[in-house]
N, C-alpha and C positions, 0 to 999 in steps of 0.2 A: 265203501269195502262193495266191489263184486261179488255176488253170491257164490259159492263153492257149487259144482255138480253132487249129485244123487251119487252119479256112478263114479267109482273110484276104483277099478280092478287092474291086478297086473295081473299081466298076461305070462304063463307058464308052457309056452310054445315047445317043441323040443328043437335044441341049436343044431345045427350041424355037424352030420361026421361023416362028409364027402370032403375028399380033398379039393382043396380049390384053389386058383392063382394066389401067390405070395400077396401081390396087390391087396386083394379083397382079402383074404385071411384077416393083414394088418388093417381093412378099413373093419373091417368086421367086430377084431377085438377092439378096436378104440370107441365104436361105434356101443360095442356092449356093457364096459368098462366105464364108461361116460354116464350112462345111463342107469347103472346100480341103485344106487343111493334116489335117485327121482322114482315119483310115481306116475304110472301112467293109466292115463283116462279111456277106457276101451269099452264100446257102449255092447260089444261082443266075445263072449271066451272062444269061437272058432274064429280062426284067424280066414277064412272062405267066405264067410257071413259078411257084408258089408255094414257095419252097426250103423243107425243113424247118426249117431253121433259124429260119424267121419262123414263131414261133408263140408266143402269148402262154402268160402264167403259167396261168390259166383251162385252154388246150388241152395245155399238159402236165400237168395235173390228168387232165384227159379222158385223156390216153395213159398213164398208172401206172393208173389203174382199167383200162382196156381190157386193159393187159399182165398184171393179177391176176387181171382175169376169166377171159380167153382161155388162162391157164396154171392155170387150176382152184383157184387159190386163195381166191378169194370164196366162204363159203360161204351157198349158198342156202337158201331157210325147210325145202326139202324133204329136206337133205342131211343125213347123218350125222355125228354129231362126230367131228370129226381133229383130229389137234393142227397139221397142216398146213392148216388150212382158218381162214380167220375173217371175221366181218363186216367190213367197210371204207365207214366214214363218215365223214362233215363231222364236226367238233366240236360237241357240243352239237345231234344230231340232234334232228328233229322227231317222232318216235315210238321207243318203250320196246320194249327185246328182250330175249328169255331168253337170247340167245346170249353164251355164256362166255368167248370169244375174240374179242377187236374191238379194229381198230386205227382210228383217228381220225387226221384230219388237220386242220391249220389253215396258212394262211398268217401267220407273227407276225409279218415284218416285211418290207419292200417299199420300195425307192427306187431313183430313178437310180443305173446300175453305177459303181463305184468304178475307175479304169482308170490309176492313176498307179501305178510300174513300184514292185515290192515290197511294196506295199500290201496290206493285211487286207480280205477282204469289209466291205461297209459302211463303211468309211473311206479315207481321202486324198481327191485330187481327182474331183469327179462329172462324170460323163457328161450333164450337164443339157440338153442340146440335141438334136433329133433330127439325123441324117444324113440329108445328100441324096442319094440314090439316082440319081434321074433324075427325066424329065417326057416326059408323052406326051399324044398326042390322047385327050379324054375319049368313047369311043365311046357310051356311056349317057348321061349328061347333056349332053354339048357341052361344049365349050370346053378346058381342058387338065385334067392332074391331074399333081399331086406326089407322086411317091412317097420315104418316109423310114421311117427306122428308130429305133427308142428302145432303149438297150438298159439292163436292170432286173435287179437284184438281188434274190433272192428267198430269206428263209428257212420253209422248208417244216417243222411239226415236228409228228411221228407220236408218237400214244401207244398203246402196246400194254397194253392192258387184260383181265387175267382173274379170277376169282374168288379164283387163290392167286397169290401170290407168284412161285413158282416156274415158274408156268403163264406169269404175263406174260413171266421173263425167259427164257424160249424161247422167246416170241411173238418179242420184242423179237429173239432170233438170228435165228430164222426170216425174219423182217424185213431186219434187217441179209445174209444171202446174199442176199437177191431182190435189193436195189441193188447187191449184188456182182456177181451174176451177167449182172443185165440192163443194167450200167451203159452198157457199146459202145450198147445200143440205145435207152437214155435220149440219152445223147449225140450221136444222130442228130437231137435234135431241140431240142437246147439246146449251145450251145457250151460252158460249164462244168457241170460237176456232181459235185458233193463231198458226200460224206458225212462229216457233222463228229463223230459220235458219239451215244452216248449223254449226256443230261444227268444229273448227279448227284442231282439231286433223286430222290424216290420220292413218287407219287403216290396219294390213296388218297379214291372219293370211291363216293358212292351215287347208285345209277340205279335210279330206278323203286324196287322192294321188293330190290333187288341192291345187294352190297356188291362194288368192284371196286377191284384191286390197278392203279397201271398204271407205265411206264416210260416216259420218255422218248425219241424220236428224233429228233437235227434234221440237216435235207438242205440243202444250197445249192445254188441254180441258177439260173445267170445266162441270161436271155432275152434275144433279138436279136427285138423285136415291130413289125410294120407299123404304118405312118401313114402316109393317104391323103389328100391335102387337093387337093380340088376346086375349081377355078376358080368353077363354079355359087355355092360356101359364102362365097367371097370378094364375090362380088359382091354375095349377100345383105347381108354387112355394111355393106357401102358405101351398095347401096339405102335401106338402114333409117337411116345416120347423115346421109344428106342428108335425109332425110324428117325425121327427127328437126330438123334444122338449119332446115326451110321450117317449122317450125309455131312 
């Protein structure tokens, strides 16, 4: 069972008191009513402050890269070969490399979060609709703006590659120690982070003129992702529908 977030705060933002378009009012009313019985995990009580927990999966991957880079794990072109350094790149990168130790990553599964009590990741009742956080005046485009969040379950697969299986195994152990060491750092950006372990498969692949042995590792991450809906967007839909009916 995925662990629960330590931060479970219901926002008490002021509701809109301004006159809105009928369609916007209808959408806002539906969002509010459907969210009343659901808990919103919100990292900051102030809507204007983007809490750390509001980070999408792409930004989470950026955080992970920054963590590895700033702590000297990522090997650069001019670096000497070291068992504690590796090339870190997307799966199926665009360029070839002569660096032996390489860790690739990819998102192998992503779906709305499963929040049923006792359920395993990706099983049980889906968090299939965004939660209402509040609405406020839209200073950028006029009208109102609705703030929501959507929770996603993500499975990230790392593959630890090296020219020898022994080196790949040691590289996998290094990545495991990094995920353990910086667990609480990563938890600052996602409410649930679980290292699920090594896959029982062993990969062997050719890349350029090189043959690599690979060991897969899997990381489960639950993200709280900000969704913003502007009144102007809804008005555009309403106007397009009216134009279509008049043709």
